N, C-alpha and C positions, 0 to 999 in steps of 0.2 A: 720304506713304507713299513709301519708297525703291524702287528698281527691284527689288531682290532680294525685297522683301516683296510687290510687286505681281506679280511673276511667280510666287512660291510661292503667293499667294492664287489666281491664275488656275489653276495646275496643280491645286490641291486641289479648286476648284470644277468643273474639267473632269473631273478622276477622280470626283468626286461623281456628276455626271450620267450618265457614260457607264457606270458600274457600276451604273446603274439604281437608285440610291437614290430617285429619283423613279420609284416602281414603277409599272410599266404594269398596269392592272387585268386585262388578259386573259392574263398570263403564266401563272399557275397553271392557268388552264382549258385553255390550249393544251397544256400539259405532259401532261394527262390525255388530251387527244385525239391526240396524235402517236403514242401506243402503239396506237392502234385499227387501224393499218395502212392508214388512208385518207391520201391526199395532202393536206396542209393548204395552203391558198392564202390568203395574207394580201394583201389589197388596201389602197390607201390612197394619198394624195398623196405626191409625193416629199418627202423630207427630213423625214417625220414620225417615223422611227426604226424602220422596218420590219426593216432589216438588223440593228440592235441588239436588236430583239426576237426575230429568228429565232435569233441566236447565244444569247441568254439562255435561250430555250426548249430548246435542243438541248445547251448546255454541261453540264447536269447528268445527261444520259444517260450520260456516261462512256463513249461508243462512237466508234469511228474516224469522223470527220466530214470531209466535203469540200465546200468552199464554191465556187459559180461564180457570176461576175458577169456577167449578160447583156449589160451595157453594153460590154464588151470585145469586140473583134473575133476575138481568139484563142479566147475562150470559144465564140462563136457558131460558129466554124469547127470546134471539137471535136464539136459536135452535128450538123454538116452531113450526115453519112451515118448514116441511121437504120437501123442493123442490130444485131443482138443482139451481135454480135462486137465492133463499134465501142463500143457502149454500155457493154458489159462492160469494155472496156480504158479508156474515160474514167472510169467510176466506180471501177475498182479493187476492193480490199477493203474499201472504206468502207461502213459500214452506214447512216450518216445523210448525207443530201443537202440541201444548201441551195442553191437556185436563185434568185438575186437579179435583180430587173428581168427576169422570165421573158418579158414580152411583147415584148422584143428578139431572142428567139431564135426563128427560123423553125420552124414546125411544132411548137412546144413541146408542145402538147397531144398530138400522136401521139407524140412522143418520151416523155413521161411514161406515156402508155398502155401503150407496149412495155416500158418499165422496170417498171410496176406488174404487168403481166401476165406477162412473161417472166423478170424477175429479182425474185421476190418475197422479202418479208422487208426490203426497204429502207424507212427512214423517211425521208420526203420532205417538205420545207417549202419552198413557192414564194412568192415575192413578186412584186407586180405594181403598177405606178404608173399604170396606165391600163386601164379596162375596153374601150376602144376595139377593141384587138387580142386582149385576153385573151378577150373575149366571143365573137369568131369562131373562134379557134384553139385555146383551152384547154377551155372548158366542155362543148362537145358530145362530145369524144373521152373526157373524164373523167366522163362521167355515171355515177353510182354508184360512183366511185373517189375522190371529193374532198369535203373540208369546206372551206367558205368562210367567212372572217372579215374584218372590216374594222378597220384601225387609223386612228384620227384623231389630229391634234394633241392634245396633253396635255390631259386633261380636268380640270376644276376640282377634282374629288376627288383626282386624282393629284397636281395641283400643290399643293394645300393640304395634302395629306397629307405632303409632304416638307418643309414650312417650320416645323413646330413652332408656337410662338407667333408670330403675325403679326398685321399691321394689315389686316383684312379689306376696309377701304374703300380702302386704297392697292392691294392686291393686286388687287382687282376692277377698279379704274381702269385699271391696267396691262394687264389681260387684255382689256377692252373696247376698248382703243387699240391695243395691239401685238399681240393675239392670243396663240396658245398653242403655237407652233411649238417644238419643242425647242430649236433653236439661239437663237430668240428669248429664251426664259427663260434659257437657259445664258450668253447673253452680255449681260448687263444693262448698260445704257448704250450699247450698239451696236445697239439694236433697228432703227433706221431703216436702217442699212447692211445688216444681215442680211435684212430684209424686201425691200429694193431688189434685193439679189442673188437672193432666192428668185423674185421676180417676173419679174426679167430673164431668168433662167437657166432656170427650171422651169414657170412658170405655163402657157406655150403649147407647151412643148416637145414632149409626146407628140401634141398635135394636129397641129402642123406636121409631124411625123415620120411620122405614120401616115395623114393625111388631106391631100387636095389642096385647101388653102384658097387660093383664087386672090387674094384681096385681104386679107391678114393685117391691115392696118390698120382694116378694117372690123370684123373680129371684135374688136379691141382697142376700138374706138369703141363697139360694143355692150357690152362687158363694163363700160366706165366708165358707160354709161348705166344698166345693171342696179345697178351699185353705188350710184348715186344714188337708186335706187328699192328699196333693200334693205328687206325686211319688208313692202313694200307690194305691192298687186296690180299685175301688169304686164299690158299690153295688146300683143299681138304686131303689131296694125295700127299703133298708136302708135309702136312701137319701129321699125317698118318706115319709117314716115315719118321718123322722127328720125335714123336711121342711114343711109337711103337705100338699102335692099335690100327685096326682097319679103318678104311675111309667112313663106312657107315656108322661105326661107333664114333668117330670124330663128329659126324653130322648129329648124331643124336646127343652127344654130351654139349655141344654148342647150342642145340636147341633147349637142353635142360638149363643152361646158363642164362638163356635169353628168358625163359619162363619163370626163373627165380629172380629176374630183374637185375642181374649182374652185368649183362652186356646187351647190345643191341645190334643186330645185323642189317647191312644195307644191301639191296640188290642192284645190279647194273641194269640200266635202260637199254634195251635192245630190240629194235622194231623194224628199223629201215635199211641199215647198212650192212653189207656182207662181212666187214671185218671188224664189227662191233664185239667187244667182250660180252659174253653172254651167261658164263657159267660161274665166275668167281664172286665172292663177297667181300665186302668191307666190314670190319668188326669195329664198334666202339664201346667203350666201357660207361656204364651208367654215370660214373662219377671218376674225375680225374685222380682224386686222392686214393680211392680204392685201387684204381689201376697202378699207381706208383707204390702203394703198399705191397702189391703183388711182386713188383719187381725190387722192392725196398730201395728206392731211390728218391731222395728228397732235396738233392742239391738244388741251389738257386738257379734260375733260368740262364745267368750268365755263365754257368759251367756245364750246360747240358747240350747234348747233341740231338735231343728229341723235342725241341722247343716246337718245331713245325707239326709233329704228330699230337702233342698236347694241345696245341692251338686248335687244330682241326677237330679233335675229340670234343674240346669245350665248346666250340661254335656249333657242332652238329647237335649236341644234347641239349644246349641252350635254345636252339632253334626249335627243337621238338618240344621243350617245355612252352615256349611261346606260342606255337601253333595250337598245342593241346589246350592250354588255359583260355586262348582267345577263340576256341572252338572253330579254327580254321582247317577244314578238311582237305588235306592235300596228301598226294602220294610223294614219297621221297625215294631218290634214286641217285647213283653216281653214273657217269658215262665215260667209257675209254674205248679206244680201238687197239688193235694190235700194233698199229704204228705209233702208240704211245701218245696220241691226242687225248685229252681228258678234260672233264668238268667235274670238280670235287662234289658239288650237290647240285641235283635237279629237283625242282618241286614242280608237280603237275596239278592243275586244278582246271577241269572243264576244258581239257584238251590243250591249254595253253602252258608253257614251259618258262619258269624262272630259273636262271642259271647263276650259280655262284662259284667262284674261286676263292680259296682260303690262303691268305699270304700273312705270315707273321710280320714281315719287314714292310712297313708302308711305301718304301721306295721301290718295291718290286711290282711291276705290271703284269698283267695278263690280258690276253685276248681270247674271245670265243672262238673255238675251232670252227673253221668255215664249214666242214662237212657236218657238223651238228646244227650249226645255224641254217644250212639248206635243207636238212632233213626233217627238222622240227619247227613247230610253231613257237618260236622264242619270243616271249612277251618282254624279256628284260635279262641283262647280264650285269652283275656287281662282282667287284673284287672287294673282299671283306679283310680288312687288315686293322691294327691296333687303332687306327684313327677313325674308322668307319663303322666298327662292329656294333656300337650301342644302337644305332638306327637299325641294324639287322635283327636285333633282339627285342625291339619295342613294336 
């Protein structure tokens, strides 16, 4: 392929993605919500497309819109004086406001409260890449004034919906290995470089910017240890000995990683049986590609020993995306006893339990443990493998 054709192909593909032909599931829903008068808060990891989403949601309003990037010092300076006169001057005659990376703007919660209360009628969409600062400065002042939603890396449904006819097996392997960040999907063939830059530039950025982490290398060592244990139960005592920090610091660092949207923890279900596991946690990474970059392992599935872990991580995160975008309010747990009886994922809604077991090999069967079935109100039990997973994600 000559240079002109390669450049043309890249431009076409770049335009294809960023005009959102990879349609985000939450767009239409947010369009209905921005007209309610509430402030829309979109959280999620850096580089998952929050800015693109915000522009897509607001562009069809056909109203004067102003965009602020909280990463810029000049923008932060504009909001330094919290007076009605100053805010009116900053906003001007614009009816729609997009405030990107809002956690970087000091007192952003109070600023938005003043705009909401004193300058009514504005449609406001706020994005944030870390709940570390948003949780302290945004949520309390905006009680009753906001609606909050989360944006994940591209979901399996969003991804496959853009492909037309495709080889599901090849597509699935790519997502298990390289993950689903927009730039990873957009820049096929350069996945390693994209993930390297994401990990180097963004993975710990919010944590180090907002929290005094005295030994950054210890946090990175802990993250690698968690990456090797993905999908398995983790012991804070064992991690403490492995990394060389006390158990409380381990717990604190894991909490920071979760608030920075690097990983997700899953608690055990423990209510009825004396031998149920009650203190351990499972850890999943928000994206398979980031997890594999942390351990620097991008071998094909045929050469890996961690396929089961990659499969479980992928399914759990994709299920979270599915439930969040569909507004399914469920509680997630895993279940295990000291006798090694287990259920990979339990979803609870209105007292009823849906139980799931994850198996990479479609020939492997699983049965619902009898003690679990007797102790809980089990509505259904399904084994999720490579032949049945798409129904699980829709």
